py3Dmol code that shows the C-alpha trace and the ligand (Angstrom):
import py3Dmol

protein = """\
ATOM      1  CA  MET A   1     130.547 121.984  56.364  1.00  0.00           C
ATOM      2  CA  SER A   2     127.420 122.543  58.453  1.00  0.00           C
ATOM      3  CA  ARG A   3     127.568 121.631  62.113  1.00  0.00           C
ATOM      4  CA  ARG A   4     124.836 119.077  61.607  1.00  0.00           C
ATOM      5  CA  ILE A   5     126.774 117.356  58.748  1.00  0.00           C
ATOM      6  CA  LEU A   6     130.042 117.504  60.664  1.00  0.00           C
ATOM      7  CA  LEU A   7     128.349 115.852  63.634  1.00  0.00           C
ATOM      8  CA  ALA A   8     126.871 113.061  61.327  1.00  0.00           C
ATOM      9  CA  VAL A   9     130.368 112.465  59.909  1.00  0.00           C
ATOM     10  CA  ILE A  10     131.874 112.226  63.355  1.00  0.00           C
ATOM     11  CA  LEU A  11     129.123 109.833  64.546  1.00  0.00           C
ATOM     12  CA  VAL A  12     129.672 107.557  61.450  1.00  0.00           C
ATOM     13  CA  ALA A  13     133.372 107.657  61.836  1.00  0.00           C
ATOM     14  CA  PHE A  14     132.975 106.661  65.532  1.00  0.00           C
ATOM     15  CA  SER A  15     130.725 103.759  64.818  1.00  0.00           C
ATOM     16  CA  VAL A  16     133.028 102.427  61.978  1.00  0.00           C
ATOM     17  CA  SER A  17     135.936 102.478  64.258  1.00  0.00           C
ATOM     18  CA  THR A  18     134.207 100.688  67.131  1.00  0.00           C
ATOM     19  CA  HIS A  19     133.032  98.082  64.600  1.00  0.00           C
ATOM     20  CA  ALA A  20     136.439  97.661  63.340  1.00  0.00           C
ATOM     21  CA  HIS A  21     137.486  96.553  66.774  1.00  0.00           C
ATOM     22  CA  ASP A  22     134.644  94.120  67.119  1.00  0.00           C
ATOM     23  CA  SER A  23     132.763  92.642  64.383  1.00  0.00           C
ATOM     24  CA  LYS A  24     130.040  91.188  66.630  1.00  0.00           C
ATOM     25  CA  THR A  25     127.067  93.369  67.598  1.00  0.00           C
ATOM     26  CA  LYS A  26     126.240  93.885  71.271  1.00  0.00           C
ATOM     27  CA  LEU A  27     123.394  91.459  71.071  1.00  0.00           C
ATOM     28  CA  GLU A  28     125.661  88.769  69.544  1.00  0.00           C
ATOM     29  CA  GLN A  29     128.089  89.418  72.322  1.00  0.00           C
ATOM     30  CA  ALA A  30     125.279  89.076  74.962  1.00  0.00           C
ATOM     31  CA  ASN A  31     124.430  85.729  73.406  1.00  0.00           C
ATOM     32  CA  ASP A  32     128.050  84.664  73.674  1.00  0.00           C
ATOM     33  CA  TYR A  33     128.290  85.892  77.123  1.00  0.00           C
ATOM     34  CA  ARG A  34     125.262  84.039  78.263  1.00  0.00           C
ATOM     35  CA  HIS A  35     126.497  80.787  76.729  1.00  0.00           C
ATOM     36  CA  GLY A  36     129.815  81.262  78.466  1.00  0.00           C
ATOM     37  CA  LEU A  37     128.036  81.748  81.761  1.00  0.00           C
ATOM     38  CA  TYR A  38     125.972  78.674  81.422  1.00  0.00           C
ATOM     39  CA  GLY A  39     128.970  76.558  80.391  1.00  0.00           C
ATOM     40  CA  ALA A  40     130.747  77.823  83.528  1.00  0.00           C
ATOM     41  CA  ILE A  41     127.676  77.276  85.696  1.00  0.00           C
ATOM     42  CA  ALA A  42     127.196  73.663  84.493  1.00  0.00           C
ATOM     43  CA  TRP A  43     131.028  72.894  84.922  1.00  0.00           C
ATOM     44  CA  ASN A  44     130.836  74.077  88.522  1.00  0.00           C
ATOM     45  CA  PHE A  45     127.488  72.649  89.296  1.00  0.00           C
ATOM     46  CA  GLY A  46     128.294  69.175  88.025  1.00  0.00           C
ATOM     47  CA  PRO A  47     130.622  68.094  90.851  1.00  0.00           C
ATOM     48  CA  LEU A  48     128.281  69.723  93.446  1.00  0.00           C
ATOM     49  CA  ASN A  49     125.549  67.575  92.083  1.00  0.00           C
ATOM     50  CA  ALA A  50     127.760  64.556  91.885  1.00  0.00           C
ATOM     51  CA  MET A  51     128.784  64.982  95.601  1.00  0.00           C
ATOM     52  CA  ALA A  52     124.980  65.503  96.580  1.00  0.00           C
ATOM     53  CA  GLN A  53     124.097  62.219  94.830  1.00  0.00           C
ATOM     54  CA  GLY A  54     127.014  60.233  96.274  1.00  0.00           C
ATOM     55  CA  LYS A  55     128.684  59.777  92.913  1.00  0.00           C
ATOM     56  CA  ILE A  56     131.822  61.375  94.160  1.00  0.00           C
ATOM     57  CA  PRO A  57     133.006  61.814  97.848  1.00  0.00           C
ATOM     58  CA  PHE A  58     131.786  64.978  99.517  1.00  0.00           C
ATOM     59  CA  ASP A  59     134.767  67.387  99.907  1.00  0.00           C
ATOM     60  CA  LYS A  60     133.806  70.549 101.813  1.00  0.00           C
ATOM     61  CA  ALA A  61     136.695  72.643 100.462  1.00  0.00           C
ATOM     62  CA  GLU A  62     135.914  71.795  96.856  1.00  0.00           C
ATOM     63  CA  ALA A  63     132.311  72.299  97.429  1.00  0.00           C
ATOM     64  CA  SER A  64     132.750  75.682  98.959  1.00  0.00           C
ATOM     65  CA  ILE A  65     134.755  76.979  95.990  1.00  0.00           C
ATOM     66  CA  ARG A  66     132.442  75.590  93.346  1.00  0.00           C
ATOM     67  CA  ALA A  67     129.377  76.863  95.134  1.00  0.00           C
ATOM     68  CA  ALA A  68     130.966  80.407  95.470  1.00  0.00           C
ATOM     69  CA  ARG A  69     131.690  80.428  91.847  1.00  0.00           C
ATOM     70  CA  LEU A  70     128.169  79.319  91.010  1.00  0.00           C
ATOM     71  CA  ALA A  71     126.795  82.156  93.177  1.00  0.00           C
ATOM     72  CA  ALA A  72     128.936  84.721  91.325  1.00  0.00           C
ATOM     73  CA  LEU A  73     128.028  83.339  87.896  1.00  0.00           C
ATOM     74  CA  THR A  74     124.308  83.296  88.627  1.00  0.00           C
ATOM     75  CA  GLU A  75     124.385  87.056  89.499  1.00  0.00           C
ATOM     76  CA  MET A  76     125.985  87.725  86.259  1.00  0.00           C
ATOM     77  CA  LEU A  77     123.100  86.391  84.457  1.00  0.00           C
ATOM     78  CA  THR A  78     121.147  89.470  85.177  1.00  0.00           C
ATOM     79  CA  GLU A  79     123.155  91.198  82.368  1.00  0.00           C
ATOM     80  CA  ALA A  80     122.855  88.253  79.973  1.00  0.00           C
ATOM     81  CA  PHE A  81     119.235  88.454  78.611  1.00  0.00           C
ATOM     82  CA  PRO A  82     118.909  91.717  76.768  1.00  0.00           C
ATOM     83  CA  GLU A  83     115.936  91.740  74.369  1.00  0.00           C
ATOM     84  CA  GLY A  84     116.980  90.547  70.940  1.00  0.00           C
ATOM     85  CA  SER A  85     119.839  88.470  72.074  1.00  0.00           C
ATOM     86  CA  ALA A  86     118.252  85.110  71.195  1.00  0.00           C
ATOM     87  CA  ILE A  87     120.268  84.962  67.955  1.00  0.00           C
ATOM     88  CA  HIS A  88     118.616  82.874  65.411  1.00  0.00           C
ATOM     89  CA  GLY A  89     120.215  79.406  65.028  1.00  0.00           C
ATOM     90  CA  LYS A  90     122.591  80.101  67.916  1.00  0.00           C
ATOM     91  CA  SER A  91     120.159  80.268  70.835  1.00  0.00           C
ATOM     92  CA  GLU A  92     117.766  78.129  72.671  1.00  0.00           C
ATOM     93  CA  ALA A  93     116.344  80.878  74.580  1.00  0.00           C
ATOM     94  CA  LYS A  94     112.538  81.114  74.126  1.00  0.00           C
ATOM     95  CA  ALA A  95     110.709  84.319  73.274  1.00  0.00           C
ATOM     96  CA  ALA A  96     108.655  83.842  76.458  1.00  0.00           C
ATOM     97  CA  ILE A  97     111.646  85.334  78.347  1.00  0.00           C
ATOM     98  CA  TRP A  98     110.940  88.643  76.788  1.00  0.00           C
ATOM     99  CA  GLU A  99     107.191  88.270  76.577  1.00  0.00           C
ATOM    100  CA  HIS A 100     106.914  87.548  80.323  1.00  0.00           C
ATOM    101  CA  ARG A 101     109.955  89.436  81.523  1.00  0.00           C
ATOM    102  CA  ALA A 102     108.769  89.919  85.191  1.00  0.00           C
ATOM    103  CA  GLU A 103     108.046  86.128  85.654  1.00  0.00           C
ATOM    104  CA  PHE A 104     111.318  85.182  84.065  1.00  0.00           C
ATOM    105  CA  ASP A 105     113.151  87.692  86.336  1.00  0.00           C
ATOM    106  CA  ALA A 106     111.424  86.086  89.305  1.00  0.00           C
ATOM    107  CA  VAL A 107     112.770  82.618  88.397  1.00  0.00           C
ATOM    108  CA  LEU A 108     116.287  84.171  87.855  1.00  0.00           C
ATOM    109  CA  LYS A 109     116.140  85.846  91.189  1.00  0.00           C
ATOM    110  CA  LYS A 110     115.231  82.558  92.813  1.00  0.00           C
ATOM    111  CA  PHE A 111     118.251  80.976  91.144  1.00  0.00           C
ATOM    112  CA  ILE A 112     120.436  83.670  92.496  1.00  0.00           C
ATOM    113  CA  THR A 113     118.939  83.267  96.035  1.00  0.00           C
ATOM    114  CA  LYS A 114     119.247  79.556  96.054  1.00  0.00           C
ATOM    115  CA  SER A 115     122.887  79.541  94.720  1.00  0.00           C
ATOM    116  CA  ALA A 116     123.660  82.044  97.439  1.00  0.00           C
ATOM    117  CA  ALA A 117     122.108  79.742 100.092  1.00  0.00           C
ATOM    118  CA  LEU A 118     124.145  76.887  98.642  1.00  0.00           C
ATOM    119  CA  SER A 119     127.342  78.864  98.720  1.00  0.00           C
ATOM    120  CA  GLU A 120     126.776  79.769 102.317  1.00  0.00           C
ATOM    121  CA  GLY A 121     125.733  76.265 103.225  1.00  0.00           C
ATOM    122  CA  ALA A 122     128.655  74.627 101.601  1.00  0.00           C
ATOM    123  CA  LYS A 123     131.074  76.369 103.898  1.00  0.00           C
ATOM    124  CA  THR A 124     129.529  74.919 107.039  1.00  0.00           C
ATOM    125  CA  ALA A 125     127.130  72.258 106.240  1.00  0.00           C
ATOM    126  CA  ASP A 126     127.569  68.545 106.539  1.00  0.00           C
ATOM    127  CA  LEU A 127     126.527  66.240 103.672  1.00  0.00           C
ATOM    128  CA  GLU A 128     123.001  65.881 104.823  1.00  0.00           C
ATOM    129  CA  LYS A 129     122.421  69.570 105.014  1.00  0.00           C
ATOM    130  CA  PHE A 130     124.396  70.204 101.734  1.00  0.00           C
ATOM    131  CA  LYS A 131     122.164  67.692  99.764  1.00  0.00           C
ATOM    132  CA  PRO A 132     118.861  69.556  99.869  1.00  0.00           C
ATOM    133  CA  LEU A 133     120.612  72.896  99.084  1.00  0.00           C
ATOM    134  CA  VAL A 134     121.891  71.299  95.887  1.00  0.00           C
ATOM    135  CA  SER A 135     118.554  69.817  94.989  1.00  0.00           C
ATOM    136  CA  ASP A 136     116.822  73.214  95.650  1.00  0.00           C
ATOM    137  CA  THR A 137     119.194  74.737  93.127  1.00  0.00           C
ATOM    138  CA  ARG A 138     118.816  71.913  90.605  1.00  0.00           C
ATOM    139  CA  ALA A 139     115.036  72.280  90.754  1.00  0.00           C
ATOM    140  CA  VAL A 140     115.500  75.894  89.540  1.00  0.00           C
ATOM    141  CA  CYS A 141     117.564  74.766  86.629  1.00  0.00           C
ATOM    142  CA  LYS A 142     114.650  72.460  85.620  1.00  0.00           C
ATOM    143  CA  GLU A 143     111.952  74.949  86.283  1.00  0.00           C
ATOM    144  CA  CYS A 144     113.669  77.596  84.062  1.00  0.00           C
ATOM    145  CA  HIS A 145     114.617  75.199  81.327  1.00  0.00           C
ATOM    146  CA  ASP A 146     111.158  73.820  81.173  1.00  0.00           C
ATOM    147  CA  LYS A 147     109.742  77.268  80.630  1.00  0.00           C
ATOM    148  CA  TYR A 148     112.357  79.255  78.833  1.00  0.00           C
ATOM    149  CA  LYS A 149     114.669  76.975  77.044  1.00  0.00           C
ATOM    150  CA  GLU A 150     113.965  75.048  73.872  1.00  0.00           C
ATOM    151  CA  ASP A 151     114.682  71.255  74.266  1.00  0.00           C
TER     152      ASP A 151
END
"""
ligand_1 = """\
43
HEC
C 116.492 81.591 84.912
C 116.526 80.629 83.960
C 117.628 79.559 83.992
C 118.150 78.864 85.025
C 117.807 78.975 86.495
C 119.063 77.925 84.528
N 119.079 78.078 83.124
Fe 120.410 76.947 81.841
N 119.757 77.989 80.341
C 118.641 78.879 80.385
C 118.326 79.385 79.005
C 117.284 80.251 78.607
C 119.284 78.716 78.289
C 119.443 78.914 76.651
C 120.406 80.078 76.352
C 120.578 80.218 74.876
O 120.655 79.265 74.113
O 120.690 81.337 74.535
C 120.065 77.952 79.055
C 121.155 77.043 78.680
C 121.867 76.223 79.395
C 122.990 75.472 78.949
C 123.419 75.242 77.449
C 124.577 76.327 77.330
C 124.982 76.300 75.842
O 126.118 76.791 75.611
O 124.255 75.865 74.899
C 123.466 74.717 80.028
C 124.597 73.582 80.022
C 122.642 75.133 81.139
N 121.758 76.070 80.800
C 122.862 74.601 82.451
C 122.125 75.037 83.557
C 122.356 74.541 84.875
C 123.309 73.441 85.329
C 121.492 75.254 85.728
C 121.318 75.239 87.160
C 122.458 75.026 88.022
C 120.818 76.211 84.844
N 121.229 76.093 83.552
C 119.858 77.147 85.305
C 117.981 79.365 81.435
C 118.273 78.934 82.787
"""
view = py3Dmol.view(width=600, height=400)
view.addModel(protein, "pdb")
view.setStyle({"model": 0}, {"cartoon": {"style": "trace"}})
view.addModel(ligand_1, "xyz")
view.setStyle({"model": 1}, {"stick": {}})
view.zoomTo()
view.show()
C-alpha cells in the first residue's frame, strides 16, 4: 500500500470511529449547545426580571447567584454561533448574524458586559439600583432578538 493510500485509509477509519461515538455533526451540536444556553439564560433571567418588576420579593442572595450564572452563560455564547449552525427547521437564528458578523458580535459583547455589571451589582445593590441593571440587560435581549432571531 502506498503511503498516500495508507494515510487515506487511516483518515477514513478515524472519521468513521469519531462518527460512531457521536451521530451529530459539529454544527448540529453547536445548534443544540446554543439552545441549551438560551434555555439556561431564560431560566435564570426570569426570576431576576420578576424581582425587578416587583412580581416576586427582591432576594439579594438569590439574585446574586442567578446573575452570576447569567454572566457565565452569556460568555459561553461566544462559542455558540459558528457559521452554518442555524440548522434548517431547528433554529430561529437569522442569516444576518453571519452576514454582519462584526455588528452581531458587538451586540453579543454588550450582552456580556451588561450581564457582568448585573452580576456585580446584584451582590451589593439595593432594589432601586438593581432594577436598572436588569432593564439594561433586558433591553439587549430585545435588541438582539429584533435583529437576529426569527419571531
Ligand atoms: C446577541 C444576541 C442575543 C441576545 C443578547 C439574547 N438572545 Fe436570545 N436568542 C438569540 C438568537 C439568535 C436565538 C435563536 C437561536 C436559534 O434558534 O438557533 C435566541 C433564542 C432564544 C430563546 C429560545 C431558545 C430555544 O430553545 O428555542 C430564548 C428563550 C432566549 N433567546 C432568551 C433570551 C433572553 C432571556 C435574553 C436576555 C437575558 C436573550 N435571549 C438575549 C439571540 C440573542
